[in-house]
C-alpha positions in Angstrom: 108.6 115.0 187.7 109.6 114.0 184.2 109.9 116.5 181.3 107.5 116.0 178.4 109.3 114.9 175.2 109.8 117.4 172.4 107.2 115.4 170.3 104.6 115.5 173.0 105.2 119.2 173.7 104.8 119.9 170.0 101.6 117.8 169.7 100.1 119.5 172.8 101.1 123.0 171.5 99.8 122.3 168.0 96.5 121.2 169.5 96.2 124.4 171.5 96.6 126.8 168.6 97.4 127.0 164.9 99.2 130.3 165.5 103.0 130.2 165.7 103.2 133.1 168.1 101.0 131.2 170.5 103.4 128.3 170.8 106.8 130.0 170.2 109.0 129.6 173.3 106.5 127.8 175.5 109.5 125.6 176.7 112.3 128.1 176.0 113.3 130.1 179.1 115.1 132.8 177.1 112.0 133.6 175.1 109.9 133.6 178.2 112.3 136.0 180.0 112.3 138.3 177.0 108.5 138.4 177.0 108.5 138.9 180.8 110.9 141.8 180.3 108.7 143.4 177.6 105.7 143.1 180.0 107.7 144.7 182.8 108.8 147.6 180.6 105.2 148.1 179.3 104.0 148.2 182.9 106.7 150.6 183.9 105.8 153.0 181.0 102.1 152.8 182.0 102.8 153.7 185.6 105.6 156.2 185.2 105.3 157.4 181.6 108.4 157.7 179.3 110.2 160.6 180.9 112.4 158.1 182.9 113.5 154.8 181.5 113.7 151.7 183.7 117.5 151.9 183.6 117.5 155.5 184.6 115.1 154.6 187.5 117.5 151.9 188.6 120.4 154.4 188.6 118.4 157.0 190.5 117.4 154.4 193.1 121.0 153.3 193.6 122.2 156.9 193.9 119.4 157.6 196.4 120.6 154.7 198.6 124.3 155.2 198.0 125.1 158.9 197.4 128.5 159.7 196.1 129.4 156.4 194.5 131.4 156.4 191.3 130.2 155.4 187.8 132.0 152.1 187.9 130.2 151.1 191.2 126.9 152.3 189.7 127.4 150.1 186.7 128.1 147.1 188.8 125.1 147.8 191.0 122.7 147.9 188.1 124.4 145.1 186.1 125.5 147.3 183.2 128.8 147.8 181.4 130.7 150.9 182.3 130.1 152.6 178.9 126.3 152.2 179.2 126.3 153.4 182.8 128.3 156.5 181.7 125.8 157.3 179.0 122.9 157.0 181.5 124.8 159.3 183.9 125.3 161.9 181.2 121.6 161.9 180.4 120.7 162.1 184.1 123.1 165.0 184.5 121.7 166.7 181.3 118.2 166.4 182.8 119.4 168.0 186.0 118.8 165.0 188.2 122.4 164.2 189.1 125.8 166.0 189.3 129.0 164.2 188.3 132.2 165.4 189.8 135.7 164.1 188.8 137.4 162.6 191.8 140.6 160.7 192.5 142.0 158.7 189.6 139.5 160.5 187.3 136.6 158.5 188.7 133.3 160.3 188.4 131.5 160.7 191.7 127.7 160.8 191.4 125.1 162.6 193.5 121.4 163.3 193.1 120.4 166.9 192.8 117.4 168.3 194.7 115.4 167.8 191.5 116.7 164.2 191.2 115.6 163.6 194.8 112.2 164.9 194.0 111.8 162.8 190.9 112.8 159.5 192.6 110.7 160.4 195.6 107.6 160.9 193.4 108.3 157.6 191.6 108.7 155.7 194.8 105.2 156.6 195.7 104.0 154.3 192.9 106.6 151.5 193.4 103.9 149.2 194.8 101.5 150.1 192.0 104.2 149.0 189.5 104.9 145.7 191.3 101.2 145.0 191.5 100.8 145.7 187.8 103.7 143.5 186.8 102.7 140.6 189.0 98.9 141.1 188.5 98.1 137.6 187.4 99.9 136.0 190.4 98.5 135.5 193.9 100.6 136.4 197.0 102.1 133.0 197.3 103.0 132.7 193.6 104.6 136.2 193.8 106.8 135.1 196.7 107.8 131.9 194.9 108.6 133.8 191.6 110.7 136.3 193.5 112.5 133.6 195.3 113.2 131.7 192.1 114.5 134.8 190.4 116.9 135.6 193.2 118.1 131.9 193.1 118.5 132.0 189.4 120.6 135.2 189.7 122.6 133.8 192.6 121.3 136.4 195.0 120.1 136.2 198.5 116.8 138.1 199.0 117.1 141.1 201.3 
């Protein structure tokens, strides 16, 4: 399958719309990923509200599955730098959802509190609703293909 030339892409795009926002990034993966991320966050906020951010949700999910891990391991698990993960942990502790204990070599061990367990448990009840909202325009086969391609792009093996 051959790629359309830049000139033919521009001509096709110009024919579709005279609005720059309608054509911006149609062939630019970075722009499309940014837009997809915006869509994902908007769906997250619609389903869960704004009391928990997507990154806080990711941290709570990892701590639910791996209680007692340290902040550095948490950072790696959710693909964040250690400073940002530490800031998230501080906020989660402030909200009463986790406890941080200083362990060996000054590493901070993280555990969900009973309230943190309750919060993530409630959120998990709507996990399918969130996925369905994010992928609403795709049929089941397209969803599987998209998920497979995202795993491949990120060098991951699907679970």
